[in-house]
Residue frames as a rotation matrix with the C-alpha (Angstrom) as fourth column:
UNK 1
0.590 0.807 0.000 0.00
0.807 -0.590 0.000 0.00
0.000 0.000 -1.000 0.00
UNK 2
-0.170 -0.663 0.729 1.41
0.583 -0.664 -0.468 3.37
0.795 0.346 0.499 -0.93
UNK 3
-0.796 -0.230 -0.560 2.00
0.597 -0.448 -0.666 6.05
-0.098 -0.864 0.494 1.65
UNK 4
-0.867 0.497 0.039 -0.62
-0.461 -0.829 0.318 8.31
0.191 0.257 0.947 0.03
UNK 5
-0.130 0.852 -0.507 -3.31
-0.189 0.481 0.856 5.64
0.973 0.207 0.099 0.04
UNK 6
-0.294 -0.050 -0.954 -2.51
0.817 0.504 -0.279 4.72
0.495 -0.862 -0.107 3.66
UNK 7
-0.938 -0.107 -0.331 -2.80
0.279 -0.800 -0.532 8.37
-0.208 -0.591 0.779 4.74
UNK 8
-0.614 0.789 -0.024 -6.09
-0.575 -0.426 0.699 8.83
0.541 0.443 0.715 2.87
UNK 9
0.008 0.599 -0.801 -7.51
0.286 0.766 0.576 5.78
0.958 -0.234 -0.165 4.64
UNK 10
-0.526 -0.272 -0.806 -6.22
0.839 -0.011 -0.544 7.02
0.139 -0.962 0.234 8.02
UNK 11
-0.955 0.217 0.203 -7.79
-0.205 -0.976 0.080 10.43
0.216 0.034 0.976 7.30
UNK 12
-0.157 0.981 -0.119 -11.23
-0.558 0.011 0.830 8.88
0.815 0.196 0.545 7.04
UNK 13
-0.031 0.099 -0.995 -10.69
0.568 0.821 0.064 6.33
0.822 -0.563 -0.081 9.81
UNK 14
-0.813 -0.334 -0.477 -9.81
0.581 -0.400 -0.709 9.04
0.046 -0.853 0.519 12.36
UNK 15
-0.762 0.624 0.173 -12.78
-0.568 -0.772 0.285 11.20
0.311 0.119 0.943 11.28
UNK 16
0.032 0.818 -0.574 -15.16
-0.245 0.563 0.789 8.22
0.969 0.115 0.218 11.56
UNK 17
-0.251 -0.187 -0.950 -13.80
0.764 0.564 -0.313 7.13
0.594 -0.804 0.001 14.96
UNK 18
-0.974 -0.157 -0.164 -14.03
0.225 -0.762 -0.608 10.66
-0.029 -0.629 0.777 16.37
UNK 19
-0.658 0.752 0.033 -17.47
-0.678 -0.611 0.408 11.52
0.327 0.246 0.912 14.96
UNK 20
0.148 0.844 -0.515 -19.31
-0.536 0.506 0.676 8.24
0.831 0.176 0.527 15.35
UNK 21
0.216 -0.088 -0.972 -17.67
0.614 0.787 0.065 6.75
0.759 -0.611 0.224 18.45
UNK 22
-0.583 -0.604 -0.544 -15.76
0.787 -0.253 -0.563 9.22
0.202 -0.756 0.623 20.63
UNK 23
-0.863 0.297 0.409 -18.13
-0.278 -0.955 0.105 12.18
0.421 -0.023 0.907 20.20
UNK 24
0.141 0.961 -0.239 -20.98
-0.262 0.269 0.927 9.97
0.955 -0.068 0.290 21.41
UNK 25
-0.191 -0.284 -0.940 -19.21
0.821 0.478 -0.312 9.25
0.538 -0.831 0.142 24.71
UNK 26
0.808 0.511 0.293 -20.64
0.273 -0.766 0.582 11.61
0.522 -0.391 -0.758 27.35
UNK 27
-0.079 -0.868 0.490 -18.04
-0.295 -0.449 -0.843 13.80
0.952 -0.211 -0.220 29.04
UNK 28
0.045 0.005 -0.999 -17.04
0.821 0.570 0.040 12.50
0.570 -0.822 0.022 32.44
UNK 29
0.138 0.111 -0.984 -18.06
0.855 -0.514 0.062 15.16
-0.499 -0.850 -0.165 34.96
UNK 30
0.962 0.224 0.154 -18.05
0.271 -0.746 -0.609 17.70
-0.022 0.627 -0.778 32.06
UNK 31
0.554 -0.825 -0.112 -14.30
-0.468 -0.419 0.778 17.49
-0.689 -0.378 -0.619 32.41
UNK 32
-0.497 -0.784 0.372 -12.85
-0.195 0.518 0.833 14.69
-0.846 0.341 -0.410 30.34
UNK 33
0.670 0.624 -0.401 -13.60
-0.522 0.013 -0.853 14.60
-0.527 0.781 0.334 26.64
UNK 34
0.138 -0.660 0.738 -11.98
0.352 0.729 0.587 11.85
-0.926 0.179 0.333 24.54
UNK 35
0.754 -0.019 -0.656 -10.18
-0.571 -0.513 -0.641 13.25
-0.324 0.858 -0.398 21.47
UNK 36
0.206 -0.694 0.690 -8.09
0.298 0.716 0.631 11.14
-0.932 0.076 0.355 19.14
UNK 37
0.854 0.315 0.413 -8.58
0.450 -0.051 -0.892 12.68
-0.260 0.948 -0.186 15.70
UNK 38
0.828 -0.520 -0.211 -5.56
-0.547 -0.831 -0.100 15.01
-0.123 0.198 -0.972 15.82
UNK 39
0.208 -0.768 0.605 -3.16
-0.126 0.593 0.795 12.03
-0.970 -0.242 0.026 15.90
UNK 40
0.698 0.093 0.710 -3.62
0.657 0.313 -0.686 11.85
-0.286 0.945 0.157 12.13
UNK 41
0.906 -0.366 0.211 -1.66
-0.228 -0.844 -0.485 15.12
0.356 0.392 -0.849 11.84
UNK 42
0.434 -0.770 0.469 1.06
-0.770 -0.046 0.636 13.85
-0.468 -0.637 -0.613 14.18
UNK 43
0.233 -0.287 0.929 1.45
0.167 0.953 0.252 10.65
-0.958 0.097 0.270 12.12
UNK 44
0.984 0.133 -0.118 1.88
-0.086 -0.228 -0.970 12.37
-0.156 0.965 -0.213 8.75
UNK 45
0.581 -0.803 0.134 5.21
0.788 0.513 -0.340 11.69
0.204 0.302 0.931 6.99
UNK 46
0.114 -0.684 -0.720 8.36
0.576 -0.545 0.609 13.64
-0.810 -0.484 0.332 7.83
UNK 47
-0.714 -0.585 0.385 8.81
0.605 -0.238 0.760 14.58
-0.353 0.776 0.523 4.20
UNK 48
0.235 0.898 0.372 5.50
0.972 -0.223 -0.078 16.41
0.013 0.380 -0.925 3.82
UNK 49
-0.503 -0.345 0.793 5.72
0.487 -0.871 -0.070 20.01
0.714 0.351 0.605 2.65
UNK 50
-0.863 0.117 -0.492 4.91
0.429 -0.347 -0.834 22.52
-0.268 -0.931 0.249 5.43
UNK 51
-0.705 0.647 -0.291 2.29
-0.699 -0.703 0.131 24.35
-0.120 0.296 0.948 3.36
UNK 52
-0.295 0.578 -0.761 0.65
-0.355 0.673 0.649 21.06
0.887 0.461 0.006 2.43
UNK 53
-0.693 -0.016 -0.721 0.77
0.597 0.547 -0.587 20.00
0.403 -0.837 -0.370 6.09
UNK 54
-0.882 0.369 -0.294 -1.09
-0.081 -0.733 -0.676 23.17
-0.464 -0.572 0.676 7.10
UNK 55
-0.479 0.729 -0.489 -3.67
-0.842 -0.223 0.492 22.71
0.249 0.647 0.720 4.32
UNK 56
-0.388 0.308 -0.868 -4.28
0.088 0.950 0.298 19.07
0.917 0.039 -0.396 5.25
UNK 57
-0.827 0.050 -0.560 -4.64
0.562 0.079 -0.823 20.01
0.003 -0.996 -0.093 8.93
UNK 58
-0.788 0.561 -0.254 -7.08
-0.497 -0.823 -0.275 22.78
-0.363 -0.091 0.927 8.06
UNK 59
-0.322 0.684 -0.654 -9.18
-0.711 0.281 0.644 20.52
0.625 0.673 0.396 5.82
UNK 60
-0.560 0.049 -0.827 -9.10
0.381 0.902 -0.205 17.73
0.736 -0.429 -0.524 8.41
UNK 61
-0.881 0.192 -0.432 -10.25
0.354 -0.337 -0.872 20.07
-0.313 -0.922 0.229 11.18
UNK 62
-0.682 0.640 -0.355 -12.85
-0.714 -0.687 0.136 21.69
-0.157 0.346 0.925 8.93
UNK 63
-0.360 0.543 -0.758 -14.38
-0.303 0.701 0.646 18.32
0.882 0.462 -0.087 8.02
UNK 64
-0.627 0.109 -0.771 -14.54
0.695 0.526 -0.491 17.41
0.352 -0.844 -0.405 11.70
UNK 65
-0.891 0.304 -0.337 -16.08
-0.063 -0.818 -0.571 20.82
-0.449 -0.488 0.749 12.44
UNK 66
-0.574 0.704 -0.419 -18.70
-0.694 -0.147 0.705 20.18
0.434 0.695 0.573 9.77
UNK 67
-0.301 0.441 -0.845 -19.74
0.222 0.895 0.388 16.92
0.927 -0.071 -0.367 11.41
UNK 68
-0.525 0.050 -0.850 -19.81
0.849 0.110 -0.517 18.40
0.068 -0.993 -0.100 14.91
UNK 69
0.460 0.766 0.448 -21.46
0.742 -0.609 0.279 21.69
0.487 0.205 -0.849 13.94
UNK 70
0.712 -0.308 -0.631 -18.67
0.364 -0.607 0.707 23.78
-0.600 -0.733 -0.320 15.47
UNK 71
0.737 -0.418 0.531 -17.00
0.523 -0.145 -0.840 25.59
0.428 0.897 0.112 12.58
UNK 72
0.348 -0.743 0.572 -13.46
-0.363 -0.669 -0.648 26.58
0.864 0.018 -0.503 13.53
UNK 73
0.731 -0.016 0.683 -13.34
-0.680 0.076 0.730 24.86
-0.064 -0.997 0.044 16.91
UNK 74
0.690 -0.473 0.548 -11.29
0.237 0.863 0.447 21.89
-0.684 -0.179 0.707 15.72
UNK 75
0.726 -0.423 0.543 -9.63
0.600 0.003 -0.800 23.36
0.337 0.906 0.256 12.64
UNK 76
0.703 -0.472 0.532 -7.78
-0.494 -0.862 -0.113 26.09
0.512 -0.183 -0.839 14.58
UNK 77
0.493 -0.569 0.658 -6.01
-0.619 0.302 0.725 23.68
-0.612 -0.765 -0.203 17.00
UNK 78
0.700 -0.231 0.675 -5.25
0.504 0.830 -0.238 21.30
-0.506 0.507 0.698 14.10
UNK 79
0.748 -0.433 0.504 -3.55
0.268 -0.497 -0.825 24.10
0.608 0.752 -0.256 12.17
UNK 80
0.658 -0.508 0.556 -1.66
-0.741 -0.567 0.359 25.17
0.133 -0.649 -0.749 15.29
UNK 81
0.473 -0.515 0.715 -0.18
-0.237 0.707 0.666 21.72
-0.849 -0.484 0.212 15.93
UNK 82
0.729 -0.227 0.646 0.56
0.672 0.418 -0.611 21.32
-0.132 0.879 0.458 12.21
UNK 83
0.773 -0.445 0.453 2.45
-0.181 -0.838 -0.515 24.60
0.608 0.317 -0.728 12.34
UNK 84
0.484 -0.575 0.660 4.40
-0.863 -0.187 0.470 23.62
-0.147 -0.796 -0.587 15.48
UNK 85
0.933 0.001 0.361 5.06
-0.010 1.000 0.022 20.01
-0.361 -0.024 0.932 14.40
UNK 86
0.673 -0.731 0.111 8.18
0.357 0.189 -0.915 20.65
0.648 0.655 0.388 12.25
UNK 87
0.180 -0.606 0.775 9.76
-0.645 -0.668 -0.372 22.80
0.743 -0.433 -0.511 14.96
UNK 88
0.546 0.090 0.833 9.12
-0.775 0.431 0.462 20.17
-0.317 -0.898 0.306 17.64
UNK 89
0.965 -0.193 0.178 10.48
0.243 0.913 -0.328 17.41
-0.100 0.359 0.928 15.40
UNK 90
0.459 -0.842 0.283 13.63
0.030 -0.304 -0.952 19.44
0.888 0.445 -0.114 14.71
UNK 91
0.161 -0.367 0.916 14.17
-0.930 -0.366 0.017 19.80
0.330 -0.855 -0.401 18.46
UNK 92
0.639 0.221 0.737 13.58
-0.577 0.771 0.269 16.11
-0.509 -0.597 0.620 19.13
UNK 93
0.953 -0.269 0.138 15.39
0.296 0.737 -0.608 14.48
0.062 0.620 0.782 16.21
UNK 94
0.453 -0.872 -0.184 19.12
-0.127 -0.268 0.955 14.32
-0.882 -0.409 -0.232 16.82
UNK 95
0.243 -0.465 -0.851 21.76
-0.949 -0.295 -0.111 14.53
-0.200 0.835 -0.513 14.13
UNK 96
-0.739 -0.562 0.373 22.70
-0.509 0.827 0.238 10.86
-0.442 -0.014 -0.897 14.63
UNK 97
-0.100 0.787 0.609 19.21
0.159 0.616 -0.771 9.76
-0.982 0.020 -0.186 13.60
UNK 98
0.339 0.168 -0.926 19.80
-0.800 -0.466 -0.378 11.11
-0.495 0.868 -0.024 10.11
UNK 99
-0.742 -0.658 -0.130 21.59
-0.641 0.639 0.425 7.85
-0.196 0.399 -0.896 9.38
UNK 100
-0.807 0.555 0.199 18.29
0.554 0.830 -0.068 5.96
-0.203 0.056 -0.978 9.74
UNK 101
-0.828 0.538 -0.159 15.56
-0.561 -0.797 0.224 7.68
-0.006 0.275 0.961 7.79
UNK 102
-0.676 0.716 0.175 12.00
0.606 0.674 -0.422 6.63
-0.420 -0.180 -0.889 8.51
UNK 103
-0.560 0.471 0.682 8.92
0.585 -0.358 0.728 7.82
0.587 0.806 -0.075 6.65
UNK 104
0.264 0.786 0.559 6.87
-0.071 -0.562 0.824 9.05
0.962 -0.257 -0.092 9.63
UNK 105
-0.420 -0.363 0.831 7.05
-0.817 -0.246 -0.521 9.77
0.394 -0.898 -0.193 13.35
UNK 106
0.634 0.552 -0.542 6.70
-0.190 0.790 0.583 6.59
0.750 -0.266 0.606 15.40
UNK 107
0.863 -0.338 0.376 8.21
-0.343 0.154 0.927 4.96
-0.371 -0.929 0.017 18.46
UNK 108
0.580 -0.654 0.486 10.64
0.704 0.702 0.105 3.10
-0.410 0.281 0.867 16.21
UNK 109
0.401 -0.424 0.812 11.73
0.671 -0.468 -0.575 6.20
0.624 0.776 0.097 14.26
UNK 110
0.391 -0.200 0.899 12.12
-0.376 -0.926 -0.042 8.62
0.840 -0.322 -0.437 17.17
UNK 111
-0.742 -0.529 -0.412 12.68
0.160 0.456 -0.875 6.29
0.651 -0.715 -0.254 20.12
UNK 112
-0.134 0.774 -0.619 10.41
0.888 0.371 0.271 5.83
0.439 -0.514 -0.737 23.11
UNK 113
-0.154 0.032 -0.988 11.12
0.785 -0.603 -0.142 8.96
-0.600 -0.797 0.068 25.15
UNK 114
-0.914 -0.180 -0.365 11.39
-0.036 -0.856 0.515 11.46
-0.405 0.484 0.776 22.26
UNK 115
-0.695 0.718 0.038 8.21
0.232 0.173 0.957 10.08
0.681 0.674 -0.287 20.71
UNK 116
-0.025 0.681 -0.732 6.38
0.987 0.134 0.091 10.31
0.160 -0.720 -0.676 24.04
UNK 117
-0.462 -0.210 -0.862 7.54
0.462 -0.886 -0.032 13.93
-0.757 -0.413 0.506 24.43
UNK 118
-0.996 0.081 -0.028 6.47
-0.061 -0.426 0.903 14.73
0.061 0.901 0.429 20.86
UNK 119
-0.388 0.908 -0.156 3.00
0.518 0.355 0.778 13.24
0.762 0.221 -0.608 21.36
UNK 120
-0.016 0.393 -0.919 2.50
0.994 -0.093 -0.057 14.63
-0.108 -0.915 -0.389 24.89
UNK 121
-0.682 -0.309 -0.663 3.60
0.327 -0.940 0.102 18.17
-0.654 -0.147 0.742 24.05
UNK 122
-0.941 0.332 -0.060 1.51
-0.205 -0.422 0.883 18.51
0.268 0.843 0.466 20.88
UNK 123
-0.271 0.873 -0.406 -1.47
0.712 0.465 0.526 16.83
0.648 -0.146 -0.748 22.57
UNK 124
-0.194 0.145 -0.970 -1.27
0.866 -0.439 -0.239 19.35
-0.461 -0.887 -0.041 25.43
UNK 125
-0.885 -0.170 -0.433 -0.96
-0.022 -0.914 0.404 22.30
-0.464 0.367 0.806 23.00
UNK 126
-0.765 0.644 -0.002 -3.90
0.113 0.138 0.984 21.02
0.634 0.753 -0.178 20.93
UNK 127
-0.072 0.795 -0.602 -6.13
0.884 0.331 0.331 20.53
0.463 -0.509 -0.726 23.97
UNK 128
-0.449 -0.134 -0.884 -5.14
0.663 -0.712 -0.229 23.78
-0.599 -0.689 0.408 25.64
UNK 129
-0.963 0.059 -0.262 -6.02
-0.209 -0.776 0.595 25.76
-0.168 0.628 0.760 22.52
UNK 130
-0.587 0.787 -0.187 -9.21
0.263 0.404 0.876 23.74
0.765 0.465 -0.445 21.92
UNK 131
-0.061 0.559 -0.827 -10.48
0.993 0.122 0.009 24.20
0.105 -0.820 -0.562 25.48
UNK 132
-0.655 -0.246 -0.715 -9.49
0.397 -0.917 -0.048 27.87
-0.643 -0.315 0.698 25.45
UNK 133
-0.931 0.354 -0.086 -11.46
-0.250 -0.448 0.858 28.50
0.265 0.821 0.506 22.23
UNK 134
-0.369 0.827 -0.424 -14.37
0.524 0.562 0.640 26.40
0.768 0.014 -0.641 23.48
UNK 135
-0.036 0.291 -0.956 -14.50
0.993 -0.100 -0.068 28.21
-0.116 -0.951 -0.285 26.79
UNK 136
-0.046 -0.096 0.994 -13.49
0.616 -0.786 -0.047 31.71
0.786 0.610 0.096 25.59
UNK 137
0.715 0.170 0.678 -12.86
-0.337 -0.766 0.547 33.10
0.613 -0.620 -0.490 29.04
UNK 138
-0.332 -0.905 -0.266 -10.20
0.016 0.277 -0.961 33.10
0.943 -0.323 -0.077 31.71
UNK 139
0.415 0.637 0.650 -12.60
-0.575 -0.371 0.730 33.25
0.706 -0.676 0.212 34.69
UNK 140
0.750 -0.143 0.646 -11.45
-0.508 0.501 0.701 30.16
-0.424 -0.854 0.303 36.56
UNK 141
0.147 -0.806 -0.573 -7.92
-0.941 0.065 -0.333 29.25
0.306 0.588 -0.749 35.49
UNK 142
-0.606 -0.354 0.713 -7.91
-0.633 0.757 -0.163 26.13
-0.482 -0.550 -0.683 37.69
UNK 143
0.364 0.804 0.469 -10.97
-0.150 0.548 -0.823 24.78
-0.919 0.229 0.320 35.87
UNK 144
0.760 -0.135 -0.635 -9.33
-0.649 -0.172 -0.741 25.51
-0.009 0.976 -0.219 32.52
UNK 145
-0.264 -0.958 -0.112 -6.08
-0.936 0.282 -0.208 23.78
0.231 0.050 -0.972 33.48
UNK 146
-0.412 0.191 0.891 -7.94
-0.468 0.795 -0.386 20.87
-0.782 -0.576 -0.238 35.09
UNK 147
0.682 0.724 0.103 -10.00
-0.233 0.348 -0.908 20.29
-0.693 0.595 0.406 31.97
UNK 148
0.526 -0.579 -0.623 -6.93
-0.804 -0.098 -0.587 20.54
0.279 0.810 -0.516 29.74
UNK 149
-0.508 -0.798 0.325 -4.92
-0.861 0.482 -0.163 18.13
-0.027 -0.362 -0.932 31.90
UNK 150
-0.168 0.525 0.834 -7.76
-0.316 0.773 -0.550 15.61
-0.934 -0.356 0.036 32.26
UNK 151
0.845 0.495 -0.201 -8.58
-0.311 0.152 -0.938 15.67
-0.434 0.856 0.282 28.54
UNK 152
0.223 -0.859 -0.460 -4.88
-0.921 -0.031 -0.389 15.41
0.320 0.510 -0.798 27.67
UNK 153
-0.562 -0.412 0.717 -4.50
-0.691 0.711 -0.133 12.39
-0.455 -0.570 -0.684 29.97
UNK 154
0.314 0.766 0.561 -7.52
-0.152 0.624 -0.767 10.71
-0.937 0.155 0.313 28.35
UNK 155
0.856 -0.009 -0.516 -6.17
-0.514 -0.107 -0.851 11.40
-0.048 0.994 -0.096 24.88
UNK 156
-0.176 -0.982 -0.073 -2.71
-0.974 0.184 -0.129 10.08
0.140 0.049 -0.989 25.76
UNK 157
-0.352 0.156 0.923 -4.36
-0.371 0.882 -0.291 6.86
-0.859 -0.445 -0.253 26.96
UNK 158
0.716 0.684 0.138 -6.29
-0.092 0.289 -0.953 6.61
-0.692 0.670 0.270 23.69
UNK 159
0.542 -0.608 -0.580 -3.11
-0.823 -0.244 -0.514 7.30
0.171 0.755 -0.633 21.68
UNK 160
-0.473 -0.732 0.491 -1.27
-0.820 0.570 0.060 4.53
-0.323 -0.374 -0.869 23.55
UNK 161
0.023 0.584 0.811 -4.10
-0.043 0.811 -0.583 2.10
-0.999 -0.022 0.044 22.78
UNK 162
0.886 0.324 -0.331 -4.15
-0.296 -0.154 -0.943 3.24
-0.357 0.933 -0.041 19.14
UNK 163
0.074 -0.944 -0.320 -0.39
-0.996 -0.053 -0.075 2.77
0.054 0.324 -0.944 18.83
UNK 164
-0.558 -0.264 0.786 -0.78
-0.461 0.887 -0.030 -0.80
-0.689 -0.380 -0.617 20.10
UNK 165
0.391 0.797 0.461 -3.64
0.070 0.474 -0.878 -1.52
-0.918 0.375 0.129 17.67
UNK 166
0.900 0.018 -0.436 -2.06
-0.406 -0.332 -0.852 -0.03
-0.160 0.943 -0.291 14.54
UNK 167
0.532 -0.759 0.375 1.42
0.395 0.615 0.683 -1.50
-0.749 -0.215 0.627 15.21
UNK 168
0.973 -0.217 -0.078 3.18
-0.190 -0.568 -0.801 1.09
0.129 0.794 -0.594 13.08
UNK 169
0.600 -0.799 0.029 6.66
0.717 0.554 0.423 -0.26
-0.354 -0.234 0.905 12.46
UNK 170
0.790 -0.284 -0.543 7.88
-0.344 -0.939 -0.010 2.73
-0.507 0.195 -0.840 10.49
UNK 171
0.633 -0.533 0.562 9.89
0.694 0.712 -0.107 0.88
-0.343 0.458 0.820 7.87
UNK 172
-0.147 -0.816 -0.559 13.11
0.282 -0.576 0.767 2.44
-0.948 -0.045 0.315 6.69
UNK 173
0.944 0.329 -0.034 13.25
0.093 -0.362 -0.927 4.63
-0.317 0.872 -0.372 3.63
UNK 174
0.166 -0.924 0.344 16.31
0.948 0.246 0.203 4.45
-0.272 0.292 0.917 1.42
UNK 175
0.953 0.078 -0.293 18.02
0.032 -0.987 -0.158 7.80
-0.302 0.141 -0.943 1.14
UNK 176
0.569 -0.789 0.231 21.24
0.380 0.003 -0.925 9.20
0.729 0.615 0.301 -0.25
UNK 177
0.673 -0.335 0.659 22.29
-0.694 -0.592 0.408 10.45
0.253 -0.733 -0.632 3.17
UNK 178
0.911 -0.250 -0.327 25.41
0.273 0.962 0.024 8.74
0.309 -0.111 0.945 4.04
């Protein structure tokens, strides 16, 4: 299966899972909301053009917004993490890892700790911005931070389960780096 076809399938799989399964789960104590859809953006290939990455993130978020009836609520955080993704990857990926080129971010390509940092940081940024837009006020900062932390923890659990289900090995890509 080509990389493009695999990403198109993942695009629709994450939309379907979020809209028809996770959005139907009632929030626990109006605090914890399960989000998994944004992982699609985090799993996109390293080699993707930054402008294309932003456009894909915007379209992905906009389609999710269409299904949820909240235009802009999901597309704005998706574009934000798509914008930050290359910078975070440049901080995480060491020069030694250039010897082993992998097509996409995964535990195998980045290593356990760097991948966990990559996922956790962008998940937190996504949820913080999403909750901030959703709430649109700074009245009770403890409530805001509590909701962000609880939702982030739930999403990290879902990402861990998804990683185990998809078993992404991140096969090597032949390059001229040498």
